[in-house]
C-alpha positions as CSV (number, residue, x, y, z in Angstrom):
1,E,167.3,100.0,79.4
2,L,164.0,99.9,80.2
3,A,164.9,98.9,83.7
4,D,167.0,102.4,84.1
5,D,164.0,104.4,82.9
6,A,161.4,102.6,85.1
7,T,160.2,101.5,88.3
8,W,161.8,97.7,88.5
9,Y,159.9,95.4,91.1
10,R,162.9,92.8,91.1
11,N,161.3,90.5,93.4
12,A,157.8,90.3,92.0
13,T,156.2,87.0,91.6
14,T,152.6,85.8,90.4
15,V,149.9,84.2,92.3
16,H,150.3,80.8,91.0
17,A,152.8,78.3,89.8
18,L,151.0,77.2,86.6
19,T,151.0,79.9,83.9
20,H,147.6,78.8,82.7
21,M,146.6,80.3,86.2
22,A,148.9,83.1,86.6
23,V,148.8,84.8,83.4
24,P,144.9,85.0,83.4
25,A,145.4,86.6,87.2
26,I,147.8,89.2,85.9
27,L,145.3,90.1,83.0
28,T,142.2,90.3,85.0
29,G,143.4,91.3,88.6
30,Q,141.3,88.3,89.9
31,M,142.6,85.2,91.9
32,P,142.3,82.1,89.7
33,P,139.7,79.6,90.4
34,E,140.5,76.7,92.8
35,E,140.3,74.0,90.2
36,Q,142.4,74.2,87.2
37,T,140.5,75.8,84.4
38,A,141.1,76.2,80.9
39,P,141.9,80.1,80.3
40,T,139.2,81.2,77.9
41,P,137.0,84.5,77.5
42,S,134.0,82.5,79.1
43,V,135.7,81.7,82.0
44,Y,137.5,85.2,82.6
45,S,135.0,87.3,81.2
46,E,136.2,90.6,82.8
47,S,139.7,91.4,81.7
48,I,141.7,94.2,80.6
49,F,140.7,93.4,77.0
50,S,136.8,93.7,78.0
51,L,137.9,96.9,79.7
52,L,139.8,98.5,77.0
53,G,138.3,97.0,74.1
54,G,135.4,99.0,73.4
55,S,137.8,102.1,73.1
56,Y,141.2,101.1,72.2
57,D,142.5,99.7,68.9
58,V,144.1,96.2,70.4
59,N,146.9,94.3,69.3
60,S,147.6,90.9,71.2
61,A,149.5,88.2,71.0
62,Q,148.7,85.7,73.6
63,E,149.5,81.9,74.4
64,F,146.3,81.9,76.4
65,N,143.7,83.6,74.9
66,I,141.3,85.1,77.2
67,C,140.4,88.3,74.9
68,P,137.0,87.7,73.4
69,S,136.6,87.5,69.4
70,S,134.7,90.9,69.7
71,V,138.0,92.4,70.4
72,C,140.8,90.2,69.5
73,V,141.1,88.4,66.1
74,P,141.3,84.7,66.6
75,Q,144.8,83.4,66.7
76,D,147.2,80.6,65.8
77,F,144.6,79.2,63.6
78,D,147.5,77.6,61.3
79,G,149.3,76.2,64.5
80,A,146.1,74.6,65.7
81,L,145.6,73.1,62.5
82,S,149.2,71.7,62.5
83,A,148.6,70.2,66.3
84,L,145.6,68.6,65.3
85,G,146.9,67.1,61.9
86,E,149.8,65.7,64.0
87,L,147.3,64.3,66.7
88,L,145.4,62.8,64.1
89,D,148.3,61.3,62.3
90,R,149.3,59.6,65.7
91,S,146.0,58.6,66.3
92,A,145.6,56.9,63.3
93,E,148.8,55.0,63.7
94,V,148.0,53.7,67.1
95,F,144.5,52.4,65.4
96,M,146.5,50.9,62.8
97,D,149.1,49.3,65.2
98,R,146.0,47.9,67.3
99,L,144.7,46.1,64.3
100,T,148.4,44.6,63.5
101,T,149.9,44.0,66.9
102,D,149.8,40.7,69.1
103,P,146.9,41.5,71.7
104,G,149.1,40.1,74.2
105,T,151.7,43.0,73.7
106,D,150.9,46.6,74.6
107,D,154.3,48.3,73.4
108,V,152.5,51.1,71.2
109,D,154.2,54.4,71.1
110,T,151.0,57.0,71.9
111,A,153.5,60.0,72.8
112,V,152.4,63.2,71.1
113,G,154.7,66.1,70.7
114,G,154.8,69.6,72.7
115,P,152.5,72.5,71.6
116,V,152.8,72.7,67.7
117,G,155.6,69.9,67.5
118,G,158.0,71.3,70.0
119,R,160.8,72.9,68.2
120,E,158.9,73.7,65.4
121,G,156.3,75.5,67.6
122,M,158.8,77.6,69.0
123,V,159.8,78.8,65.7
124,L,156.4,79.8,65.1
125,R,155.7,81.7,68.1
126,D,158.9,83.6,67.6
127,T,157.2,84.8,64.2
128,R,154.0,85.6,65.9
129,Y,156.0,87.6,68.4
130,R,157.8,89.8,65.8
131,E,154.7,90.2,64.0
132,F,153.2,91.6,67.5
133,V,156.3,94.2,67.4
134,D,155.6,95.2,64.0
135,N,151.9,96.0,64.7
136,I,152.6,98.2,67.8
137,E,151.3,101.8,67.0
138,G,151.0,105.0,68.8
139,G,147.7,106.9,69.6
140,R,144.8,105.2,71.5
141,T,146.2,101.7,71.0
142,F,146.4,98.7,73.6
143,S,149.2,96.3,73.1
144,A,149.3,92.7,75.3
145,V,151.8,90.2,74.9
146,H,152.6,86.7,76.6
147,L,156.3,86.1,75.8
148,L,156.8,82.4,76.7
149,E,160.4,82.8,76.9
150,P,162.8,81.9,78.3
151,H,161.0,78.2,78.3
152,H,162.0,74.8,77.1
153,F,162.6,73.9,74.6
154,W,165.8,75.6,74.9
155,V,166.6,76.2,71.5
156,F,167.1,80.0,71.0
157,N,170.4,82.1,70.9
158,P,170.6,85.6,72.3
159,S,170.3,86.6,68.6
160,G,166.9,84.8,68.0
161,S,168.7,82.3,65.9
162,V,167.9,78.8,66.6
163,S,170.6,76.7,68.1
164,N,171.8,73.6,66.0
165,T,172.2,71.4,69.2
166,L,170.2,68.5,69.2
167,Y,169.2,66.3,72.3
168,E,167.5,63.1,72.3
169,E,163.8,63.3,73.6
170,D,164.8,62.0,76.8
171,H,167.2,64.4,77.6
172,P,166.9,66.7,80.4
173,I,167.1,69.8,78.3
174,R,164.1,68.2,76.2
175,T,162.0,66.9,79.7
176,G,163.0,70.1,82.0
177,G,164.3,67.7,84.4
178,W,167.7,68.8,85.5
179,D,168.4,66.0,87.7
180,S,172.1,65.8,87.7
181,D,175.3,68.3,88.0
182,E,176.1,67.6,83.9
183,A,172.2,68.3,82.9
184,A,172.1,71.4,85.8
185,S,175.1,73.0,84.2
186,V,174.0,72.6,80.4
187,G,170.6,73.5,81.2
188,R,171.6,76.7,83.1
189,Q,173.7,77.5,80.1
190,Q,171.0,77.2,77.6
191,H,168.4,78.6,79.7
192,L,170.4,82.1,80.1
193,L,171.1,82.3,76.4
194,Q,167.1,81.9,75.9
195,A,167.0,84.5,78.5
196,Q,169.0,86.9,76.8
197,Y,167.0,86.3,73.6
198,A,163.8,87.2,75.7
199,D,165.6,90.3,77.0
200,D,166.4,91.4,73.0
201,Y,162.9,91.1,72.7
202,V,162.0,93.5,75.2
203,G,164.4,95.8,73.7
204,A,163.0,95.3,70.2
205,I,159.5,96.3,71.9
206,V,161.2,99.8,73.2
207,E,162.8,100.6,70.0
208,R,159.5,100.0,68.2
209,L,157.8,102.7,70.5
210,K,160.8,104.9,70.1
211,S,160.8,104.7,66.2
212,I,157.1,105.7,66.1
213,D,157.6,108.6,68.7
214,A,155.4,106.6,71.2
215,Y,157.9,105.8,74.0
216,E,157.1,109.0,76.1
217,D,153.4,108.7,75.8
218,A,153.1,105.0,76.4
219,L,152.5,103.3,79.9
220,V,154.7,100.3,79.6
221,I,154.0,97.4,82.1
């Protein structure tokens, strides 16, 4: 629906392969630095947030937050605490294992899960995305969302419900390595299901804009 009412640059791409470099480039209009740098407001001091933050009400949901605290309320505090808690728990386990394990062995599992626990983190992000849509308002406002979908882990159905399918930690669906015909087939299917979910989310934004009579006056990029 949005594509039928817009100019769609089907083959548009980004200036970098890594998300934490590509997304700031979109939000700043600047090429990312040659070295891999954490995307923070101090690194990217000039952005669309600093440009519009003084005169627009800002509604933002970003995976990499380059919006200064003077413009955007810090986000993901609960998620950050959850990830920190997991890290501390794993660190304590490793420390105790080191105290009780034969010094001649090195079989301690030090792996830490993905962002905010993988599947749980994706569900948490989905909640934040939906809150973002509910916070879109008309008038002199600027709403910006970085939707990290479709992206593994591949757990969402088109409806937004979470798949009951479980995969082992080293399964290609979990790791992103589609290195066999079977893995590629299943991975493509799960990817397309989650792409449909992302499309539904775009539809929710359009529906929200229309419901508050802001669609005709909005610039949607």
